[in-house]
C-alpha positions as CSV (number, residue, x, y, z in Angstrom):
1,M,55.2,-126.7,-57.1
2,D,50.9,-127.3,-57.3
3,T,49.3,-124.3,-59.0
4,T,45.5,-123.1,-58.6
5,T,44.0,-121.6,-61.0
6,I,40.8,-119.4,-61.1
7,E,37.8,-119.3,-63.7
8,S,37.4,-116.3,-65.4
9,D,33.9,-116.2,-64.1
10,A,35.0,-116.8,-60.3
11,F,35.6,-112.8,-59.8
12,H,32.2,-111.8,-61.5
13,S,29.6,-113.9,-59.2
14,P,29.2,-113.5,-55.3
15,A,30.9,-116.0,-52.9
16,V,27.3,-116.3,-51.3
17,P,24.3,-115.9,-52.4
18,Y,22.4,-112.4,-51.2
19,N,21.4,-111.7,-48.1
20,P,20.1,-108.3,-46.7
21,D,20.6,-110.1,-43.1
22,L,24.3,-110.7,-43.7
23,L,26.5,-109.5,-41.3
24,V,29.6,-108.3,-42.8
25,T,32.9,-107.1,-40.6
26,Y,34.8,-104.4,-42.3
27,K,37.0,-101.1,-41.9
28,V,36.3,-98.2,-40.6
29,I,39.0,-95.3,-42.0
30,K,39.0,-92.2,-40.1
31,G,41.6,-90.0,-41.1
32,Y,45.2,-90.9,-40.4
33,S,44.2,-92.8,-37.0
34,D,44.2,-96.8,-36.4
35,P,41.0,-98.5,-38.4
36,E,38.5,-99.6,-36.5
37,F,36.9,-102.9,-37.6
38,T,32.8,-103.1,-37.8
39,T,29.9,-105.3,-37.9
40,S,26.8,-104.6,-39.4
41,K,24.0,-106.2,-42.0
42,V,24.4,-106.1,-45.9
43,A,21.0,-104.0,-46.0
44,S,22.7,-101.6,-43.0
45,L,25.5,-100.9,-45.2
46,E,23.5,-100.2,-48.9
47,W,21.7,-97.7,-46.5
48,D,24.5,-96.0,-45.8
49,L,26.4,-96.2,-49.4
50,H,22.8,-94.9,-50.7
51,N,22.6,-91.9,-48.2
52,G,26.0,-91.3,-49.3
53,R,25.8,-90.7,-52.7
54,Q,22.3,-88.6,-51.8
55,S,24.9,-86.4,-49.6
56,Q,27.9,-86.0,-52.2
57,K,25.0,-85.4,-54.6
58,S,23.6,-82.3,-52.2
59,V,27.3,-81.2,-51.6
60,G,27.7,-81.2,-55.5
61,V,24.6,-78.6,-55.7
62,L,25.0,-77.0,-52.9
63,Q,28.8,-76.7,-54.1
64,D,27.5,-74.9,-57.3
65,K,25.3,-72.6,-55.9
66,I,28.1,-71.0,-53.5
67,N,30.3,-70.8,-56.6
68,V,27.2,-68.6,-58.0
69,A,26.8,-66.3,-55.1
70,K,30.5,-66.1,-55.2
71,D,30.4,-65.1,-58.7
72,I,27.2,-62.3,-57.8
73,I,28.8,-61.2,-54.8
74,A,32.7,-60.5,-56.6
75,E,30.8,-58.9,-59.4
76,A,28.5,-56.8,-57.4
77,Y,31.0,-55.7,-53.9
78,V,33.8,-53.1,-56.0
79,D,30.2,-50.5,-56.8
80,S,28.1,-51.6,-54.0
81,N,26.8,-49.4,-51.2
82,D,26.4,-52.4,-48.3
83,Q,30.2,-54.2,-48.8
84,D,29.6,-55.0,-45.5
85,T,26.7,-57.3,-45.7
86,L,28.6,-58.6,-49.0
87,R,32.0,-59.3,-47.0
88,S,29.4,-61.2,-44.4
89,I,27.7,-63.4,-46.6
90,A,31.2,-64.3,-48.4
91,E,32.1,-65.3,-45.2
92,A,29.0,-67.2,-43.9
93,L,29.5,-69.3,-47.0
94,G,33.7,-69.9,-47.2
95,I,34.1,-67.6,-50.1
96,E,37.6,-65.4,-50.1
97,L,36.8,-62.1,-51.7
98,T,39.2,-61.9,-54.9
99,R,39.6,-60.7,-58.2
100,T,42.0,-61.6,-61.3
101,I,44.1,-59.0,-62.9
102,E,45.8,-59.5,-65.9
103,F,49.1,-57.2,-66.0
104,T,52.3,-56.6,-68.0
105,A,55.1,-55.1,-66.3
106,T,58.3,-53.8,-67.4
107,I,61.8,-54.6,-66.1
108,E,65.0,-53.2,-66.1
109,V,68.4,-55.7,-65.7
110,S,71.0,-55.1,-65.8
111,G,74.9,-57.1,-65.1
112,T,77.6,-58.8,-66.9
113,V,78.5,-61.5,-69.3
114,E,81.8,-63.3,-70.3
115,V,82.1,-63.8,-74.0
116,D,84.8,-65.6,-76.2
117,L,86.0,-63.0,-78.7
118,L,86.8,-65.8,-81.1
119,E,83.9,-66.5,-81.6
120,D,80.6,-65.0,-82.6
121,Y,78.3,-63.0,-80.4
122,E,74.5,-62.4,-80.2
123,L,73.9,-60.1,-77.2
124,E,69.9,-60.6,-77.4
125,D,70.1,-63.4,-78.0
126,D,72.0,-64.9,-75.6
127,I,70.1,-62.6,-72.9
128,A,66.3,-63.6,-74.3
129,D,67.8,-67.5,-73.2
130,N,69.2,-67.3,-70.3
131,L,67.1,-64.8,-68.4
132,Y,64.0,-66.1,-67.0
133,V,61.4,-64.0,-64.6
134,D,59.1,-65.9,-62.0
135,S,57.5,-65.3,-58.8
136,Q,58.1,-65.5,-55.1
137,S,54.6,-65.7,-54.6
138,G,51.8,-68.3,-55.5
139,R,49.5,-65.5,-55.7
140,I,51.5,-64.1,-59.0
141,E,51.3,-66.1,-62.6
142,I,53.8,-65.8,-65.4
143,G,52.4,-66.2,-68.5
144,D,54.4,-64.7,-71.3
145,I,57.9,-63.4,-71.2
146,E,59.2,-61.2,-73.9
147,V,63.2,-59.7,-73.5
148,C,62.4,-56.5,-75.8
149,H,65.7,-54.3,-76.0
150,V,69.1,-55.6,-75.1
151,R,71.6,-52.9,-75.5
152,E,75.4,-52.9,-74.4
153,A,75.5,-50.3,-71.8
């Protein structure tokens, strides 16, 4: 069986000298549809890449400005006499008007548990180890759970 070795610098040097007028065929990916193949000059691709990088920078700057506007609107909204205008600005910028509320809640649970009479048993430990709280909504995040009071009914 013949084997071909590629020298280590082969991956670091171009196969052809740089030529801005060289025609290159490449794949254009458009979402999940079938890709298209197109041919362009290297110089044209370089400008497309440059413009894409500039657009990416602009998007980042604008997103930062939208985030600042979101903070300003959210802070002023509750006490504002012109909530309609703030709501319109938020809609125009694609900002959801939300706020985060920290909460504590008390939940009382009752139930039954079967225990072996021949073994030591700690009801509070069993309840603390086996009960859990979860949210059915993605809006509620459960941070801390503590079993505070367990008693036999």
